matplotlib code that plots the C-alpha trace (Angstrom):
import matplotlib.pyplot as plt

x = [-9.2, -6.1, -4.8, -1.3, -2.0, 1.0, -1.3, -1.7, 2.0, 4.0, 6.1, 9.1, 8.2, 7.4, 10.7, 12.6, 10.9, 11.7, 15.3, 15.6, 14.2, 11.3, 8.9, 9.1, 8.0, 5.5, 3.8, 3.1, 2.2, -0.5, -1.7, -2.0, -4.2, -6.2, -6.9, -8.0, -10.4, -11.8, -12.1, -11.9, -15.2, -16.8, -14.1, -12.5, -9.0, -6.8, -8.7, -5.7, -4.0, -0.6, -0.2, 2.1, 4.3, 4.4, 5.4, 8.2, 9.4, 9.5, 11.9, 14.1, 14.1, 15.2, 17.9, 19.4, 19.0, 22.6, 24.0, 21.3, 21.1, 24.0, 21.9, 19.8, 17.3, 16.5, 12.8, 13.4, 10.2, 7.6, 4.4, 3.3, 0.7, 1.4, -0.9, -2.6, -1.1, 2.4, 3.5, 4.5, 6.3, 4.1, 1.1, -2.1, -1.8, -4.9, -4.3, -8.0, -8.9, -11.0, -8.5, -5.8, -8.1, -5.9, -2.5, 0.3, 3.7, 7.0, 8.8, 8.1, 8.1, 11.5, 10.5, 8.8, 12.1, 13.9, 11.3, 11.6, 15.4, 15.2, 13.2, 9.6, 7.1, 4.3, 1.0, -1.4, -2.3, -4.4, -7.3, -7.2, -9.3, -8.6, -5.0, -5.0, -7.1, -9.4, -9.6, -12.3, -11.3, -13.6, -13.2, -15.0, -12.6, -12.6, -15.4, -15.5, -13.2, -14.9, -13.8, -13.0, -14.4, -17.7, -18.1, -20.9, -18.2, -15.3, -11.8, -10.5, -8.0, -6.2, -4.1, -7.4, -6.8, -3.4, -4.8, -7.6, -5.3, -3.1, -6.0, -7.3, -4.1, -4.0, -0.4, 2.2, 3.4, 2.0, 3.1, 1.1, 1.6, 0.7, -0.1, -2.5, -3.0, -3.3, -1.2, -2.4, -6.2, -6.8, -4.4, -6.5, -9.8, -8.6, -6.5, -3.1, 0.1, 1.0, 4.2, 4.6, 8.4, 10.5, 10.8, 13.4, 13.6, 12.1, 13.0, 9.9, 9.5, 9.4, 7.4, 6.1, 7.1, 10.3, 11.0, 7.5, 7.7, 4.2, 3.7, 5.8, 5.8, 5.9, 5.3, 2.2, 2.0, 0.1, 2.7, 5.4, 8.1, 6.8, 6.8, 10.4, 11.2, 9.7, 11.4, 14.7, 14.1, 12.9, 15.2, 18.4, 19.5, 18.5, 20.4, 17.3, 15.5, 17.1, 15.5, 16.4, 18.4, 21.6, 21.4, 20.4, 22.9, 22.0, 18.7, 15.3, 14.4, 17.4, 16.3, 13.0, 14.7, 16.3, 15.4, 11.8, 10.3, 9.8, 7.4, 4.8, 3.0, -0.7, -3.0, -6.6, -8.2, -7.0, -6.7, -10.4, -10.8, -12.5, -15.1, -13.9, -16.2, -16.8, -16.0, -12.6, -11.9, -12.8, -10.4, -7.5, -7.9, -8.0, -4.8, -3.1, -4.0, -2.4, 0.7, 1.0, 0.7, 4.0, 5.8, 5.7, 4.5, 1.6, 1.1, -1.3, 0.0, -1.5, -0.2, -2.8, -3.4, -5.9, -3.1, -1.4, -4.7, -5.0, -1.4, -1.9, -5.1, -3.3, -0.1, -2.1, -4.0, -0.7, 0.8, -2.2, -2.2, 1.5, 1.1, -2.1, -2.7, -0.6, -2.7, -4.6, -8.1, -9.7, -7.9, -8.8, -12.4, -12.6, -11.6, -14.0, -15.3, -13.4, -10.1, -11.0, -11.9, -8.6, -6.6, -8.6, -8.0, -4.3, -4.0, -5.9, -3.6, -1.6, 1.9, 0.7, -1.4, 1.4, 3.9, 1.5, 1.0, 4.8, 5.2, 2.5, 4.1, 7.4, 5.7, 3.9, 7.2, 8.9, 6.0, 6.1, 9.9, 9.7, 7.3, 9.5, 12.4, 10.3, 8.7, 10.5, 7.2, 3.8, 0.5, -3.0, -5.9, -5.5, -9.1, -11.9, -14.5, -14.9, -15.3, -18.4, -20.7, -18.8, -21.4, -20.7, -18.2, -17.0, -18.3, -19.8, -20.4, -19.8, -21.4, -22.9, -19.8, -19.9, -16.7, -15.5, -13.7, -14.1, -11.0, -11.3, -12.5, -8.9, -7.2, -5.5, -3.6, -3.1, -1.7, 1.2, 2.2, 3.5, 6.3, 8.4, 8.6, 8.0, 4.4, 3.1, -0.6, -0.9, -4.1, -4.9, -8.2, -11.8, -14.9, -18.0, -19.2, -16.0, -14.2, -10.5, -9.1, -5.7, -3.2, -0.7, 2.8, 5.1, 8.9, 11.5, 12.7, 14.6, 14.0, 12.3, 14.4, 13.4, 9.7, 9.6, 11.1, 8.5, 5.7, 6.8, 6.7, 3.3, 2.1, 3.2, 1.5, -1.8, -1.7, -4.0, -4.7, -5.8, -9.1, -9.8, -13.2, -12.6, -12.7, -15.9]
y = [24.5, 26.3, 25.4, 25.0, 22.5, 20.1, 17.1, 18.6, 18.8, 16.6, 13.9, 15.6, 18.9, 17.2, 15.3, 18.5, 20.1, 17.1, 17.0, 20.8, 20.4, 22.9, 20.0, 17.2, 13.7, 13.8, 16.8, 14.8, 11.6, 13.6, 15.1, 11.7, 10.4, 13.6, 13.1, 9.5, 10.8, 13.3, 11.1, 7.4, 6.8, 7.1, 5.6, 2.8, 3.0, 2.4, 0.0, -0.7, 2.3, 2.1, 5.2, 3.6, 2.1, 5.4, 7.4, 5.0, 5.4, 9.2, 8.7, 6.4, 8.8, 11.7, 9.6, 8.6, 12.0, 13.1, 10.0, 9.6, 13.1, 12.5, 9.9, 11.7, 8.8, 9.1, 10.0, 11.6, 10.5, 10.7, 8.8, 6.0, 3.3, -0.4, -2.7, -5.3, -8.2, -7.0, -8.0, -5.3, -6.6, -6.4, -5.0, -6.9, -8.1, -10.0, -10.4, -9.5, -13.1, -14.2, -17.1, -14.5, -12.0, -12.0, -12.6, -10.5, -11.2, -11.1, -9.7, -7.3, -7.8, -7.0, -3.9, -2.6, -3.2, -1.2, 1.7, 1.9, 1.8, 4.7, 6.7, 6.1, 5.8, 3.3, 4.8, 2.1, -0.9, -0.2, -2.3, -4.9, -7.7, -11.1, -12.1, -9.2, -11.2, -9.1, -5.5, -4.5, -3.8, -5.6, -8.5, -10.1, -8.7, -5.0, -4.5, -2.3, 0.6, 3.4, 5.8, 9.3, 10.9, 9.2, 6.9, 5.0, 3.6, 1.2, 2.5, -0.5, -3.0, -4.7, -1.8, 0.2, 1.4, 2.7, 4.7, 6.2, 7.1, 9.0, 10.8, 12.1, 13.1, 10.3, 9.5, 11.0, 7.7, 4.1, 0.7, -1.7, -5.0, -5.8, -9.3, -8.2, -4.5, -4.1, -1.0, 0.5, 0.0, 1.7, 4.5, 5.1, 5.0, 7.3, 9.8, 9.0, 7.4, 3.7, 2.2, -1.5, -1.8, -4.2, -7.7, -7.6, -3.8, -3.9, -6.8, -8.9, -11.3, -13.4, -15.4, -19.0, -18.9, -16.9, -17.6, -16.4, -13.7, -12.1, -10.4, -7.4, -4.7, -1.0, 2.6, 4.7, 8.5, 11.6, 12.5, 11.0, 12.8, 11.3, 7.8, 8.4, 9.5, 6.3, 4.1, 5.5, 4.4, 0.9, -0.1, -2.2, -5.7, -8.0, -11.3, -13.0, -12.3, -14.4, -12.2, -8.8, -6.4, -4.6, -1.0, 1.5, 3.9, 7.3, 8.4, 8.1, 11.6, 13.0, 11.1, 13.0, 15.8, 13.3, 12.6, 11.9, 9.6, 11.2, 8.5, 6.8, 3.9, 4.0, 0.9, 2.2, -0.7, -3.3, -5.9, -5.6, -8.0, -5.7, -2.9, 0.5, 2.8, 6.0, 8.1, 6.5, 6.7, 10.4, 11.3, 9.1, 10.5, 14.0, 13.4, 12.0, 15.1, 17.3, 15.2, 15.3, 19.1, 19.3, 17.4, 13.9, 11.4, 9.1, 6.6, 3.7, 0.2, -3.2, -4.6, -6.6, -10.1, -12.9, -15.4, -13.1, -12.8, -16.6, -17.0, -14.7, -16.5, -19.8, -18.5, -16.6, -19.7, -21.7, -19.0, -18.8, -22.6, -22.6, -19.6, -20.5, -24.1, -25.2, -23.5, -25.9, -27.0, -24.7, -21.6, -22.4, -23.1, -19.6, -18.0, -16.3, -18.6, -16.9, -17.7, -21.3, -21.6, -20.0, -22.5, -25.4, -24.2, -23.9, -27.4, -28.8, -27.4, -30.1, -29.7, -29.1, -26.1, -24.6, -25.2, -23.4, -20.5, -20.0, -20.2, -17.6, -15.4, -15.6, -14.6, -11.7, -10.5, -10.6, -8.7, -6.0, -5.6, -5.2, -2.4, -0.9, -0.8, 1.5, 3.5, 4.3, 4.0, 2.3, 3.6, 2.2, 2.9, 1.5, 0.3, -0.2, 1.4, 4.0, 2.9, 0.8, 0.3, -0.4, -3.0, -5.0, -7.8, -7.5, -6.6, -9.8, -8.1, -4.8, -3.2, -6.5, -8.6, -11.3, -12.0, -15.5, -14.6, -12.0, -10.3, -10.4, -6.7, -5.8, -7.3, -4.0, -4.0, -7.7, -8.5, -6.2, -8.1, -10.8, -8.6, -7.9, -4.3, -1.2, 0.1, 3.3, 4.4, 8.2, 10.3, 11.8, 13.6, 13.3, 11.8, 14.0, 12.5, 13.8, 10.5, 10.1, 8.1, 6.4, 6.1, 3.2, 3.9, 0.9, 1.0, -1.7, -3.9, -2.1, 1.3, 2.9, 6.1, 6.7, 5.8, 8.2, 11.0, 10.6, 10.2, 13.4, 15.3, 14.0, 14.8, 18.4, 18.5, 17.2, 19.2, 16.9, 18.3, 15.9, 17.1, 16.2, 15.8, 19.2, 20.9, 19.4]
z = [12.6, 11.6, 8.1, 9.4, 12.2, 12.3, 11.5, 8.1, 7.5, 5.2, 6.9, 5.5, 7.2, 10.5, 10.5, 9.8, 12.8, 15.0, 13.9, 14.5, 18.0, 17.3, 18.0, 20.5, 19.6, 22.4, 20.7, 17.5, 19.4, 21.4, 18.1, 16.5, 19.3, 19.3, 15.6, 16.3, 19.0, 16.5, 13.4, 14.2, 15.9, 12.5, 10.4, 12.5, 10.9, 14.0, 16.3, 18.5, 20.0, 21.8, 24.1, 26.7, 24.1, 22.2, 25.4, 26.1, 22.5, 22.9, 25.7, 23.6, 20.7, 22.9, 24.5, 21.1, 19.4, 19.8, 18.0, 15.4, 14.0, 11.7, 9.8, 7.3, 7.2, 10.9, 11.4, 14.8, 16.5, 13.8, 14.6, 12.3, 12.2, 11.4, 9.7, 12.0, 9.9, 10.9, 14.4, 16.9, 20.0, 23.0, 21.1, 20.3, 16.7, 15.5, 11.7, 11.5, 12.6, 15.6, 15.9, 16.9, 18.7, 21.8, 20.2, 21.6, 19.8, 21.6, 18.6, 15.7, 12.0, 10.6, 8.8, 12.0, 13.8, 11.2, 11.3, 15.1, 14.8, 12.4, 14.9, 14.0, 16.8, 16.4, 17.8, 16.7, 14.6, 11.4, 10.4, 7.7, 6.3, 7.7, 6.9, 4.4, 2.0, -0.1, -1.2, 1.3, 4.9, 7.3, 9.8, 12.7, 15.3, 14.6, 12.1, 9.0, 8.1, 6.2, 3.5, 4.8, 1.6, 2.2, 5.2, 3.4, 1.1, 1.4, 1.9, -0.1, 1.3, 2.5, 3.9, 4.3, 7.9, 6.9, 4.0, 6.1, 9.0, 6.5, 4.8, 8.1, 9.8, 12.4, 11.2, 8.9, 7.5, 7.4, 6.3, 4.1, 2.4, -1.2, -2.6, -5.3, -4.8, -1.0, -0.9, -4.1, -4.0, -0.6, -1.6, -4.8, -2.8, -0.1, -2.2, -0.8, -2.3, -2.0, -3.3, -4.0, -4.0, -6.0, -4.6, -1.9, -1.6, 1.9, 4.2, 4.8, 7.6, 9.5, 7.0, 6.8, 3.1, 2.9, -0.8, -2.0, -4.7, -4.7, -1.3, -0.4, 2.3, 1.4, 2.4, 2.2, 2.7, 1.5, -1.1, -3.3, -1.3, 1.9, 0.4, -0.6, 3.0, 4.4, 1.7, 2.7, 6.3, 5.2, 2.4, 2.8, 3.3, 6.2, 6.6, 7.8, 4.4, 1.6, -1.0, 0.4, -1.9, -1.2, 0.2, -2.5, -3.8, -2.5, -0.9, -2.6, -1.4, -3.3, -6.4, -6.6, -8.6, -11.0, -14.7, -15.4, -18.1, -21.5, -22.6, -20.5, -22.1, -21.1, -21.0, -20.5, -22.4, -19.9, -22.6, -23.2, -20.3, -17.7, -17.8, -16.8, -15.0, -17.1, -14.1, -13.7, -17.4, -17.5, -14.7, -15.9, -19.5, -18.2, -16.2, -19.3, -21.2, -18.5, -18.5, -22.3, -22.2, -20.5, -23.3, -21.8, -24.4, -23.3, -26.2, -25.8, -25.1, -24.5, -21.1, -19.3, -20.7, -19.9, -19.4, -16.8, -14.8, -14.8, -13.7, -10.7, -9.6, -9.5, -7.9, -5.3, -4.3, -4.1, -1.9, 0.5, 0.7, 1.7, 4.0, 5.8, 5.0, 7.9, 10.6, 12.8, 12.0, 14.6, 13.2, 9.7, 10.7, 12.1, 8.8, 6.4, 3.8, 0.9, 2.6, 3.3, -0.4, -1.5, 0.7, -0.7, -4.3, -3.7, -2.1, -5.1, -7.7, -9.5, -10.9, -14.4, -13.3, -11.3, -14.2, -16.6, -14.2, -13.9, -17.6, -18.1, -15.5, -17.5, -20.7, -19.1, -17.5, -20.9, -22.5, -19.8, -19.9, -23.7, -23.2, -20.6, -23.0, -25.2, -22.4, -19.1, -17.2, -17.9, -16.6, -16.0, -13.7, -10.2, -10.0, -12.5, -10.3, -7.6, -3.9, -3.4, -0.5, 2.7, 3.8, 0.6, 1.0, -2.6, -6.0, -7.6, -10.9, -12.6, -15.7, -16.7, -16.2, -13.4, -11.6, -10.9, -7.6, -4.8, -6.0, -9.8, -9.8, -8.7, -11.8, -12.9, -9.6, -9.0, -12.5, -11.9, -8.8, -11.1, -12.3, -9.2, -10.4, -8.4, -8.8, -7.4, -7.1, -7.3, -6.9, -10.2, -9.7, -8.4, -10.0, -10.4, -7.1, -5.4, -4.9, -5.6, -8.5, -8.6, -11.5, -11.3, -12.5, -13.3, -13.7, -14.4, -11.6, -8.8, -10.5, -7.5, -7.9, -11.5, -10.7, -7.7, -9.8, -12.5, -10.0, -8.2, -11.5, -12.4, -8.9, -9.5, -12.8, -11.6, -8.3, -6.5, -3.0, -0.3, 1.1, 4.7, 6.4, 8.1, 4.7, 3.4]

ax = plt.figure().add_subplot(projection="3d")
ax.plot(x, y, z, "-o")
ax.set_aspect("equal")
plt.show()
């Protein structure tokens, strides 16, 4: 297949062609579905396709072209996929749950409304674990989603279908959500970029728990520049979201050429709390050597703490109890056992436990912000291990350490969710087995522009090239 096929293009290049009129939205929509036909039988990334809806959207984009071209954030008919936990009006949205297997919402999630208003065309719903709980993408409605680098392995989760769709050219941009790493872990396992934005940067709703502060929506793409492009389309206030932030000053795409961090504090020891696979450590250390060779300092820091991990476990349980505990008995009975246990744990928490978790979160935030005063960005591995067997529900133990929960192995990602800071997972190399490794980059709250500039610089230093299945 030709190396310059448009499915290989960056989202920025594709949008430029759409805006110039050298490509019609229908051309890329057809190409997205053709890529699904070619790849998705094996991988199961986009189980719900929306061809009629996409065709109607092409007509809408053409009709509004004359008045929207003046907006530099307008995506001009670029195909995207939307995670199956995010409602899309008139499209089957299952949340990965048999209790909602036939659910068709009348309205869309607020960020989906915004993306469509900005000229994105939704071509399908990407697979996710049930209610996005867990960092392995499988459910009893749509089955397992597999890793494009090795289909025997997991793609991660919970935004696993989105990551696979991007890596294989089924879409140019995709959304995800991130409670404890759900954007970042599949990005790391599939060799793409995932940004967990600052709390409130992207309007999030409707939600059953509108004042929760752990779960956010964010962009996923094949490059830092494409993530910035999508964030420009997503960011801005929404009166329905009480936590949404004011519109950013300037475009994130323009910030990519801005100042970069001169010191990046690196935590590879992970507080001594978790084993790190030697393959992951080798790739991350090699990446740091390359970064340091350009004059950017990468001194060691101690970021991850045992207390922060305990805080997240408690606050996650409380959030899931508040979010899902109100579903009726039949709906809860249909859930996977891990989710039922999480809800029960959350409902059993007493005031003292919640107060302790909140205090520990505050201590951890103060600790992280103190480090960010000395280093503009912090870095640590996205995961402690490479992708594991796709038929395994979750790793119960690793390198002799037994985990207490089904998500404890994801601690390097979930602990950062406590901060409300922007966190980006960037591909930083391949293991000897040819599997991608992710590096997390953390910036102060609401500092997406600075984070994206530094990530873009590191991306150019490491020169990671996304390999597709066609090139194997």
